N, C-alpha and C positions, 0 to 999 in steps of 0.2 A: 499548570502542573508546576512550572520552576516555582511559584508560587506559593502553593498551595500543597504542593506533590506531597511533601511528607505527614502533612494532616491528614489528607483522602490517605495515603496509602494508611497510615495508621486504624482508622476508621475499618477497612477493609480487615485487620488483622496482622497488619505486618508489628513484626517484632524485633528486636538486636537485629542481629549480622541480614540476615532477610532482610528487614524494614532499610539496613544502610546499604545494602547490594544492589534495592530495590531505586531507591533513590538515587543509588548513582546514576543508573541505567535513565529516568523519565529527566534527567538533568542533561546530561546530552543529549538521547531521542529528540525531548522535545523540542528543545533548543533547535535542533533542524527539522520540524515536523512538517517543515512547506517542500519540501523536497521530494517525499513518496508522493503527493498531492499531485507538483508539478510534475515528474514525470511522469504520471498514469494519464493527465491533462494531454501533454502531449504526446502520448500512445491513443488516444482519445481521435485529436487532431489527425493524426497519420491512418487511421484508422476509419474515420469519415472520407477521407480519400480514396479508399480503397486498396491500400495498404496494409494488410495484414501481417505480411511477411515481417521486416522492419522491426516493429512495437512488439509485436511476441517474441520473438529473437532477442533481443536485450533486454526485455523485461526476466526473461527466463536465465542468461548471461546475469540481469544483478542479481536474482533469487543466490544463484551458486557464489557468486560473487557475496553477498552477505555472508552466506556459512564460511566460506576459505575468509573472509577478512576478518568476520566477526571472533573467528578460532584464533589466528596467528594474535589478534591486538587484546583480545581476553584474557589466554590462556599464556601465551609466549612465545614466540620461537625464534632461536639465534640468537641475533643481537634486540630483537624485539623484545619491552617486559612487559611483564602483565601488568593490564591494566583491568582484568574483572570484570563487571557487566559494563562501567564504561567504556571499553572498548570494544564487546559486545555493541552496542550501541551508535560506538563510530563508525565499526566495520559495514553497518547497514545505511548509514546515513551516504558514506563514500561511496557503496555500488549505488545509492541510491541520486548521487550527483554525478556518477558516470552516464550513466543510462538519460539522463535528463540532460546533460549537456551534449552526449552524440544526438539524440531526437531533436533538439532547441536547432544546431547547428545543420542537421542537416534540413529540417523545416523553413531558415533565417536564409539557406544561403538557395533557395529557389530550387529545388530538389523533388520539394511535394508541389502536388497539385496548387496547392494554395501556397499563398507567400502574406503572412501577417504585415498588418501596416499598424505601426506600434504609435506613429505619430498622428498628433488629431485622431485620438483613439475617441469616442464617445457610446455607453450604453444606450441601446436602446429597449426602452419598458416595455416596448411589445415582446422583443424579442427574449427580455431578460424572462419575461413571466411565462413566457413558452416556455424555457430551459424547464422553471423549478417546477411546471405543470409536469413534469417527469419526472428532473430530480431531488423534488422534495417528498414527491410517493417514495425515490428507488430507496432514500438515506436509510426510511424503517428498517427494510432486511439487516441489512448490518449493526443500525442502531442496537435490533433487536438482540442481534449475536453478544454483542460487546454489555447488554445489560445483563444476560444471561449470566456471562460468563463472572461477573462481576459481583453478580449473588451469588453463584456459585464458590468466588473464590473469598467470598465472607462468611458463607456459612462453613467451610471447613478448615480455613485459617485456623480455627478452633480446636480443631483436631490433632494438630501437631505440624513440623515440619514437613514430614516425609509425607504427608495425603496431599496438602498440599502442593509440591512440587509435583507428584505425582497426576494430580487431577492441571496442574498446566502445563507437561508436557502432553498432555490428554487434546487442551483442546486447543495447544500447539500445529499439532499433527491433523486436527476437526478445520484450522480454521489455513491449513495445508491444499486439503481435498475440496476444501469451496475455491480456492484460486485456479484448480484444476478445473472446475466444473464452470467456475467464472472466465477461465480461460476458452473454455470452447463455444460457450453462450454467446460470451462478446462480440466475439468472431460472426460466429451463424446470425446474431441480429442487424449485422448492419449488410452482410449475403441477404439474408432473405429481403431485406430492406430494397436494398438495389436493385434487385430482380424483379421485386413488384413495382418498381420506379418508371423499371426499362420496358410494365407490362410482359414479362416472362414468366405469369406463374406459374408454369410446369418448371422456371426452372429454381422460382422461390419453392416449390415442393421438393428436388431434389436438393437445395442445402438444407432445409427442413430436417 
């Protein structure tokens, strides 16, 4: 995105000021795109240990911080200048970084049920493919959602900035609803799995 972002956004129909703002956003956000992945990976580790409360709380706090920091850096407040869409992207990355840092500190400090060992780390092929059996299939759902939005964005861009902005707001709200459903589902699945693994089928049914 840093290299081919402007060309890709032009293919989607970006022109003029809209294209300039979009390029400003992707240059910042995709430069730190590893941060949301890292935060969600650390949250998955904590959920795998049975700790549902801390990752859920931090992800919720991160979402609130994104709104606050993105608004302040994007629109400006007091001594903070207005950075536009670059500020919005920076606000999101700062929020992700704070959430990831807190979870990393909690895990590596020994407070979690597992303590990651970095030294001598080796990828085990069998476990790697076991993860991909689930993870690769799971990728199709978000890929389908993003691809659908990309196609509609390209189609609606030719109807003007107002139409494109309206669709963009609607798509963002849809992603927020998806996040809420995801939050409930991703907490329920480990709880059911733990109950079944412990031979408590009745508890699994109650969790479901």
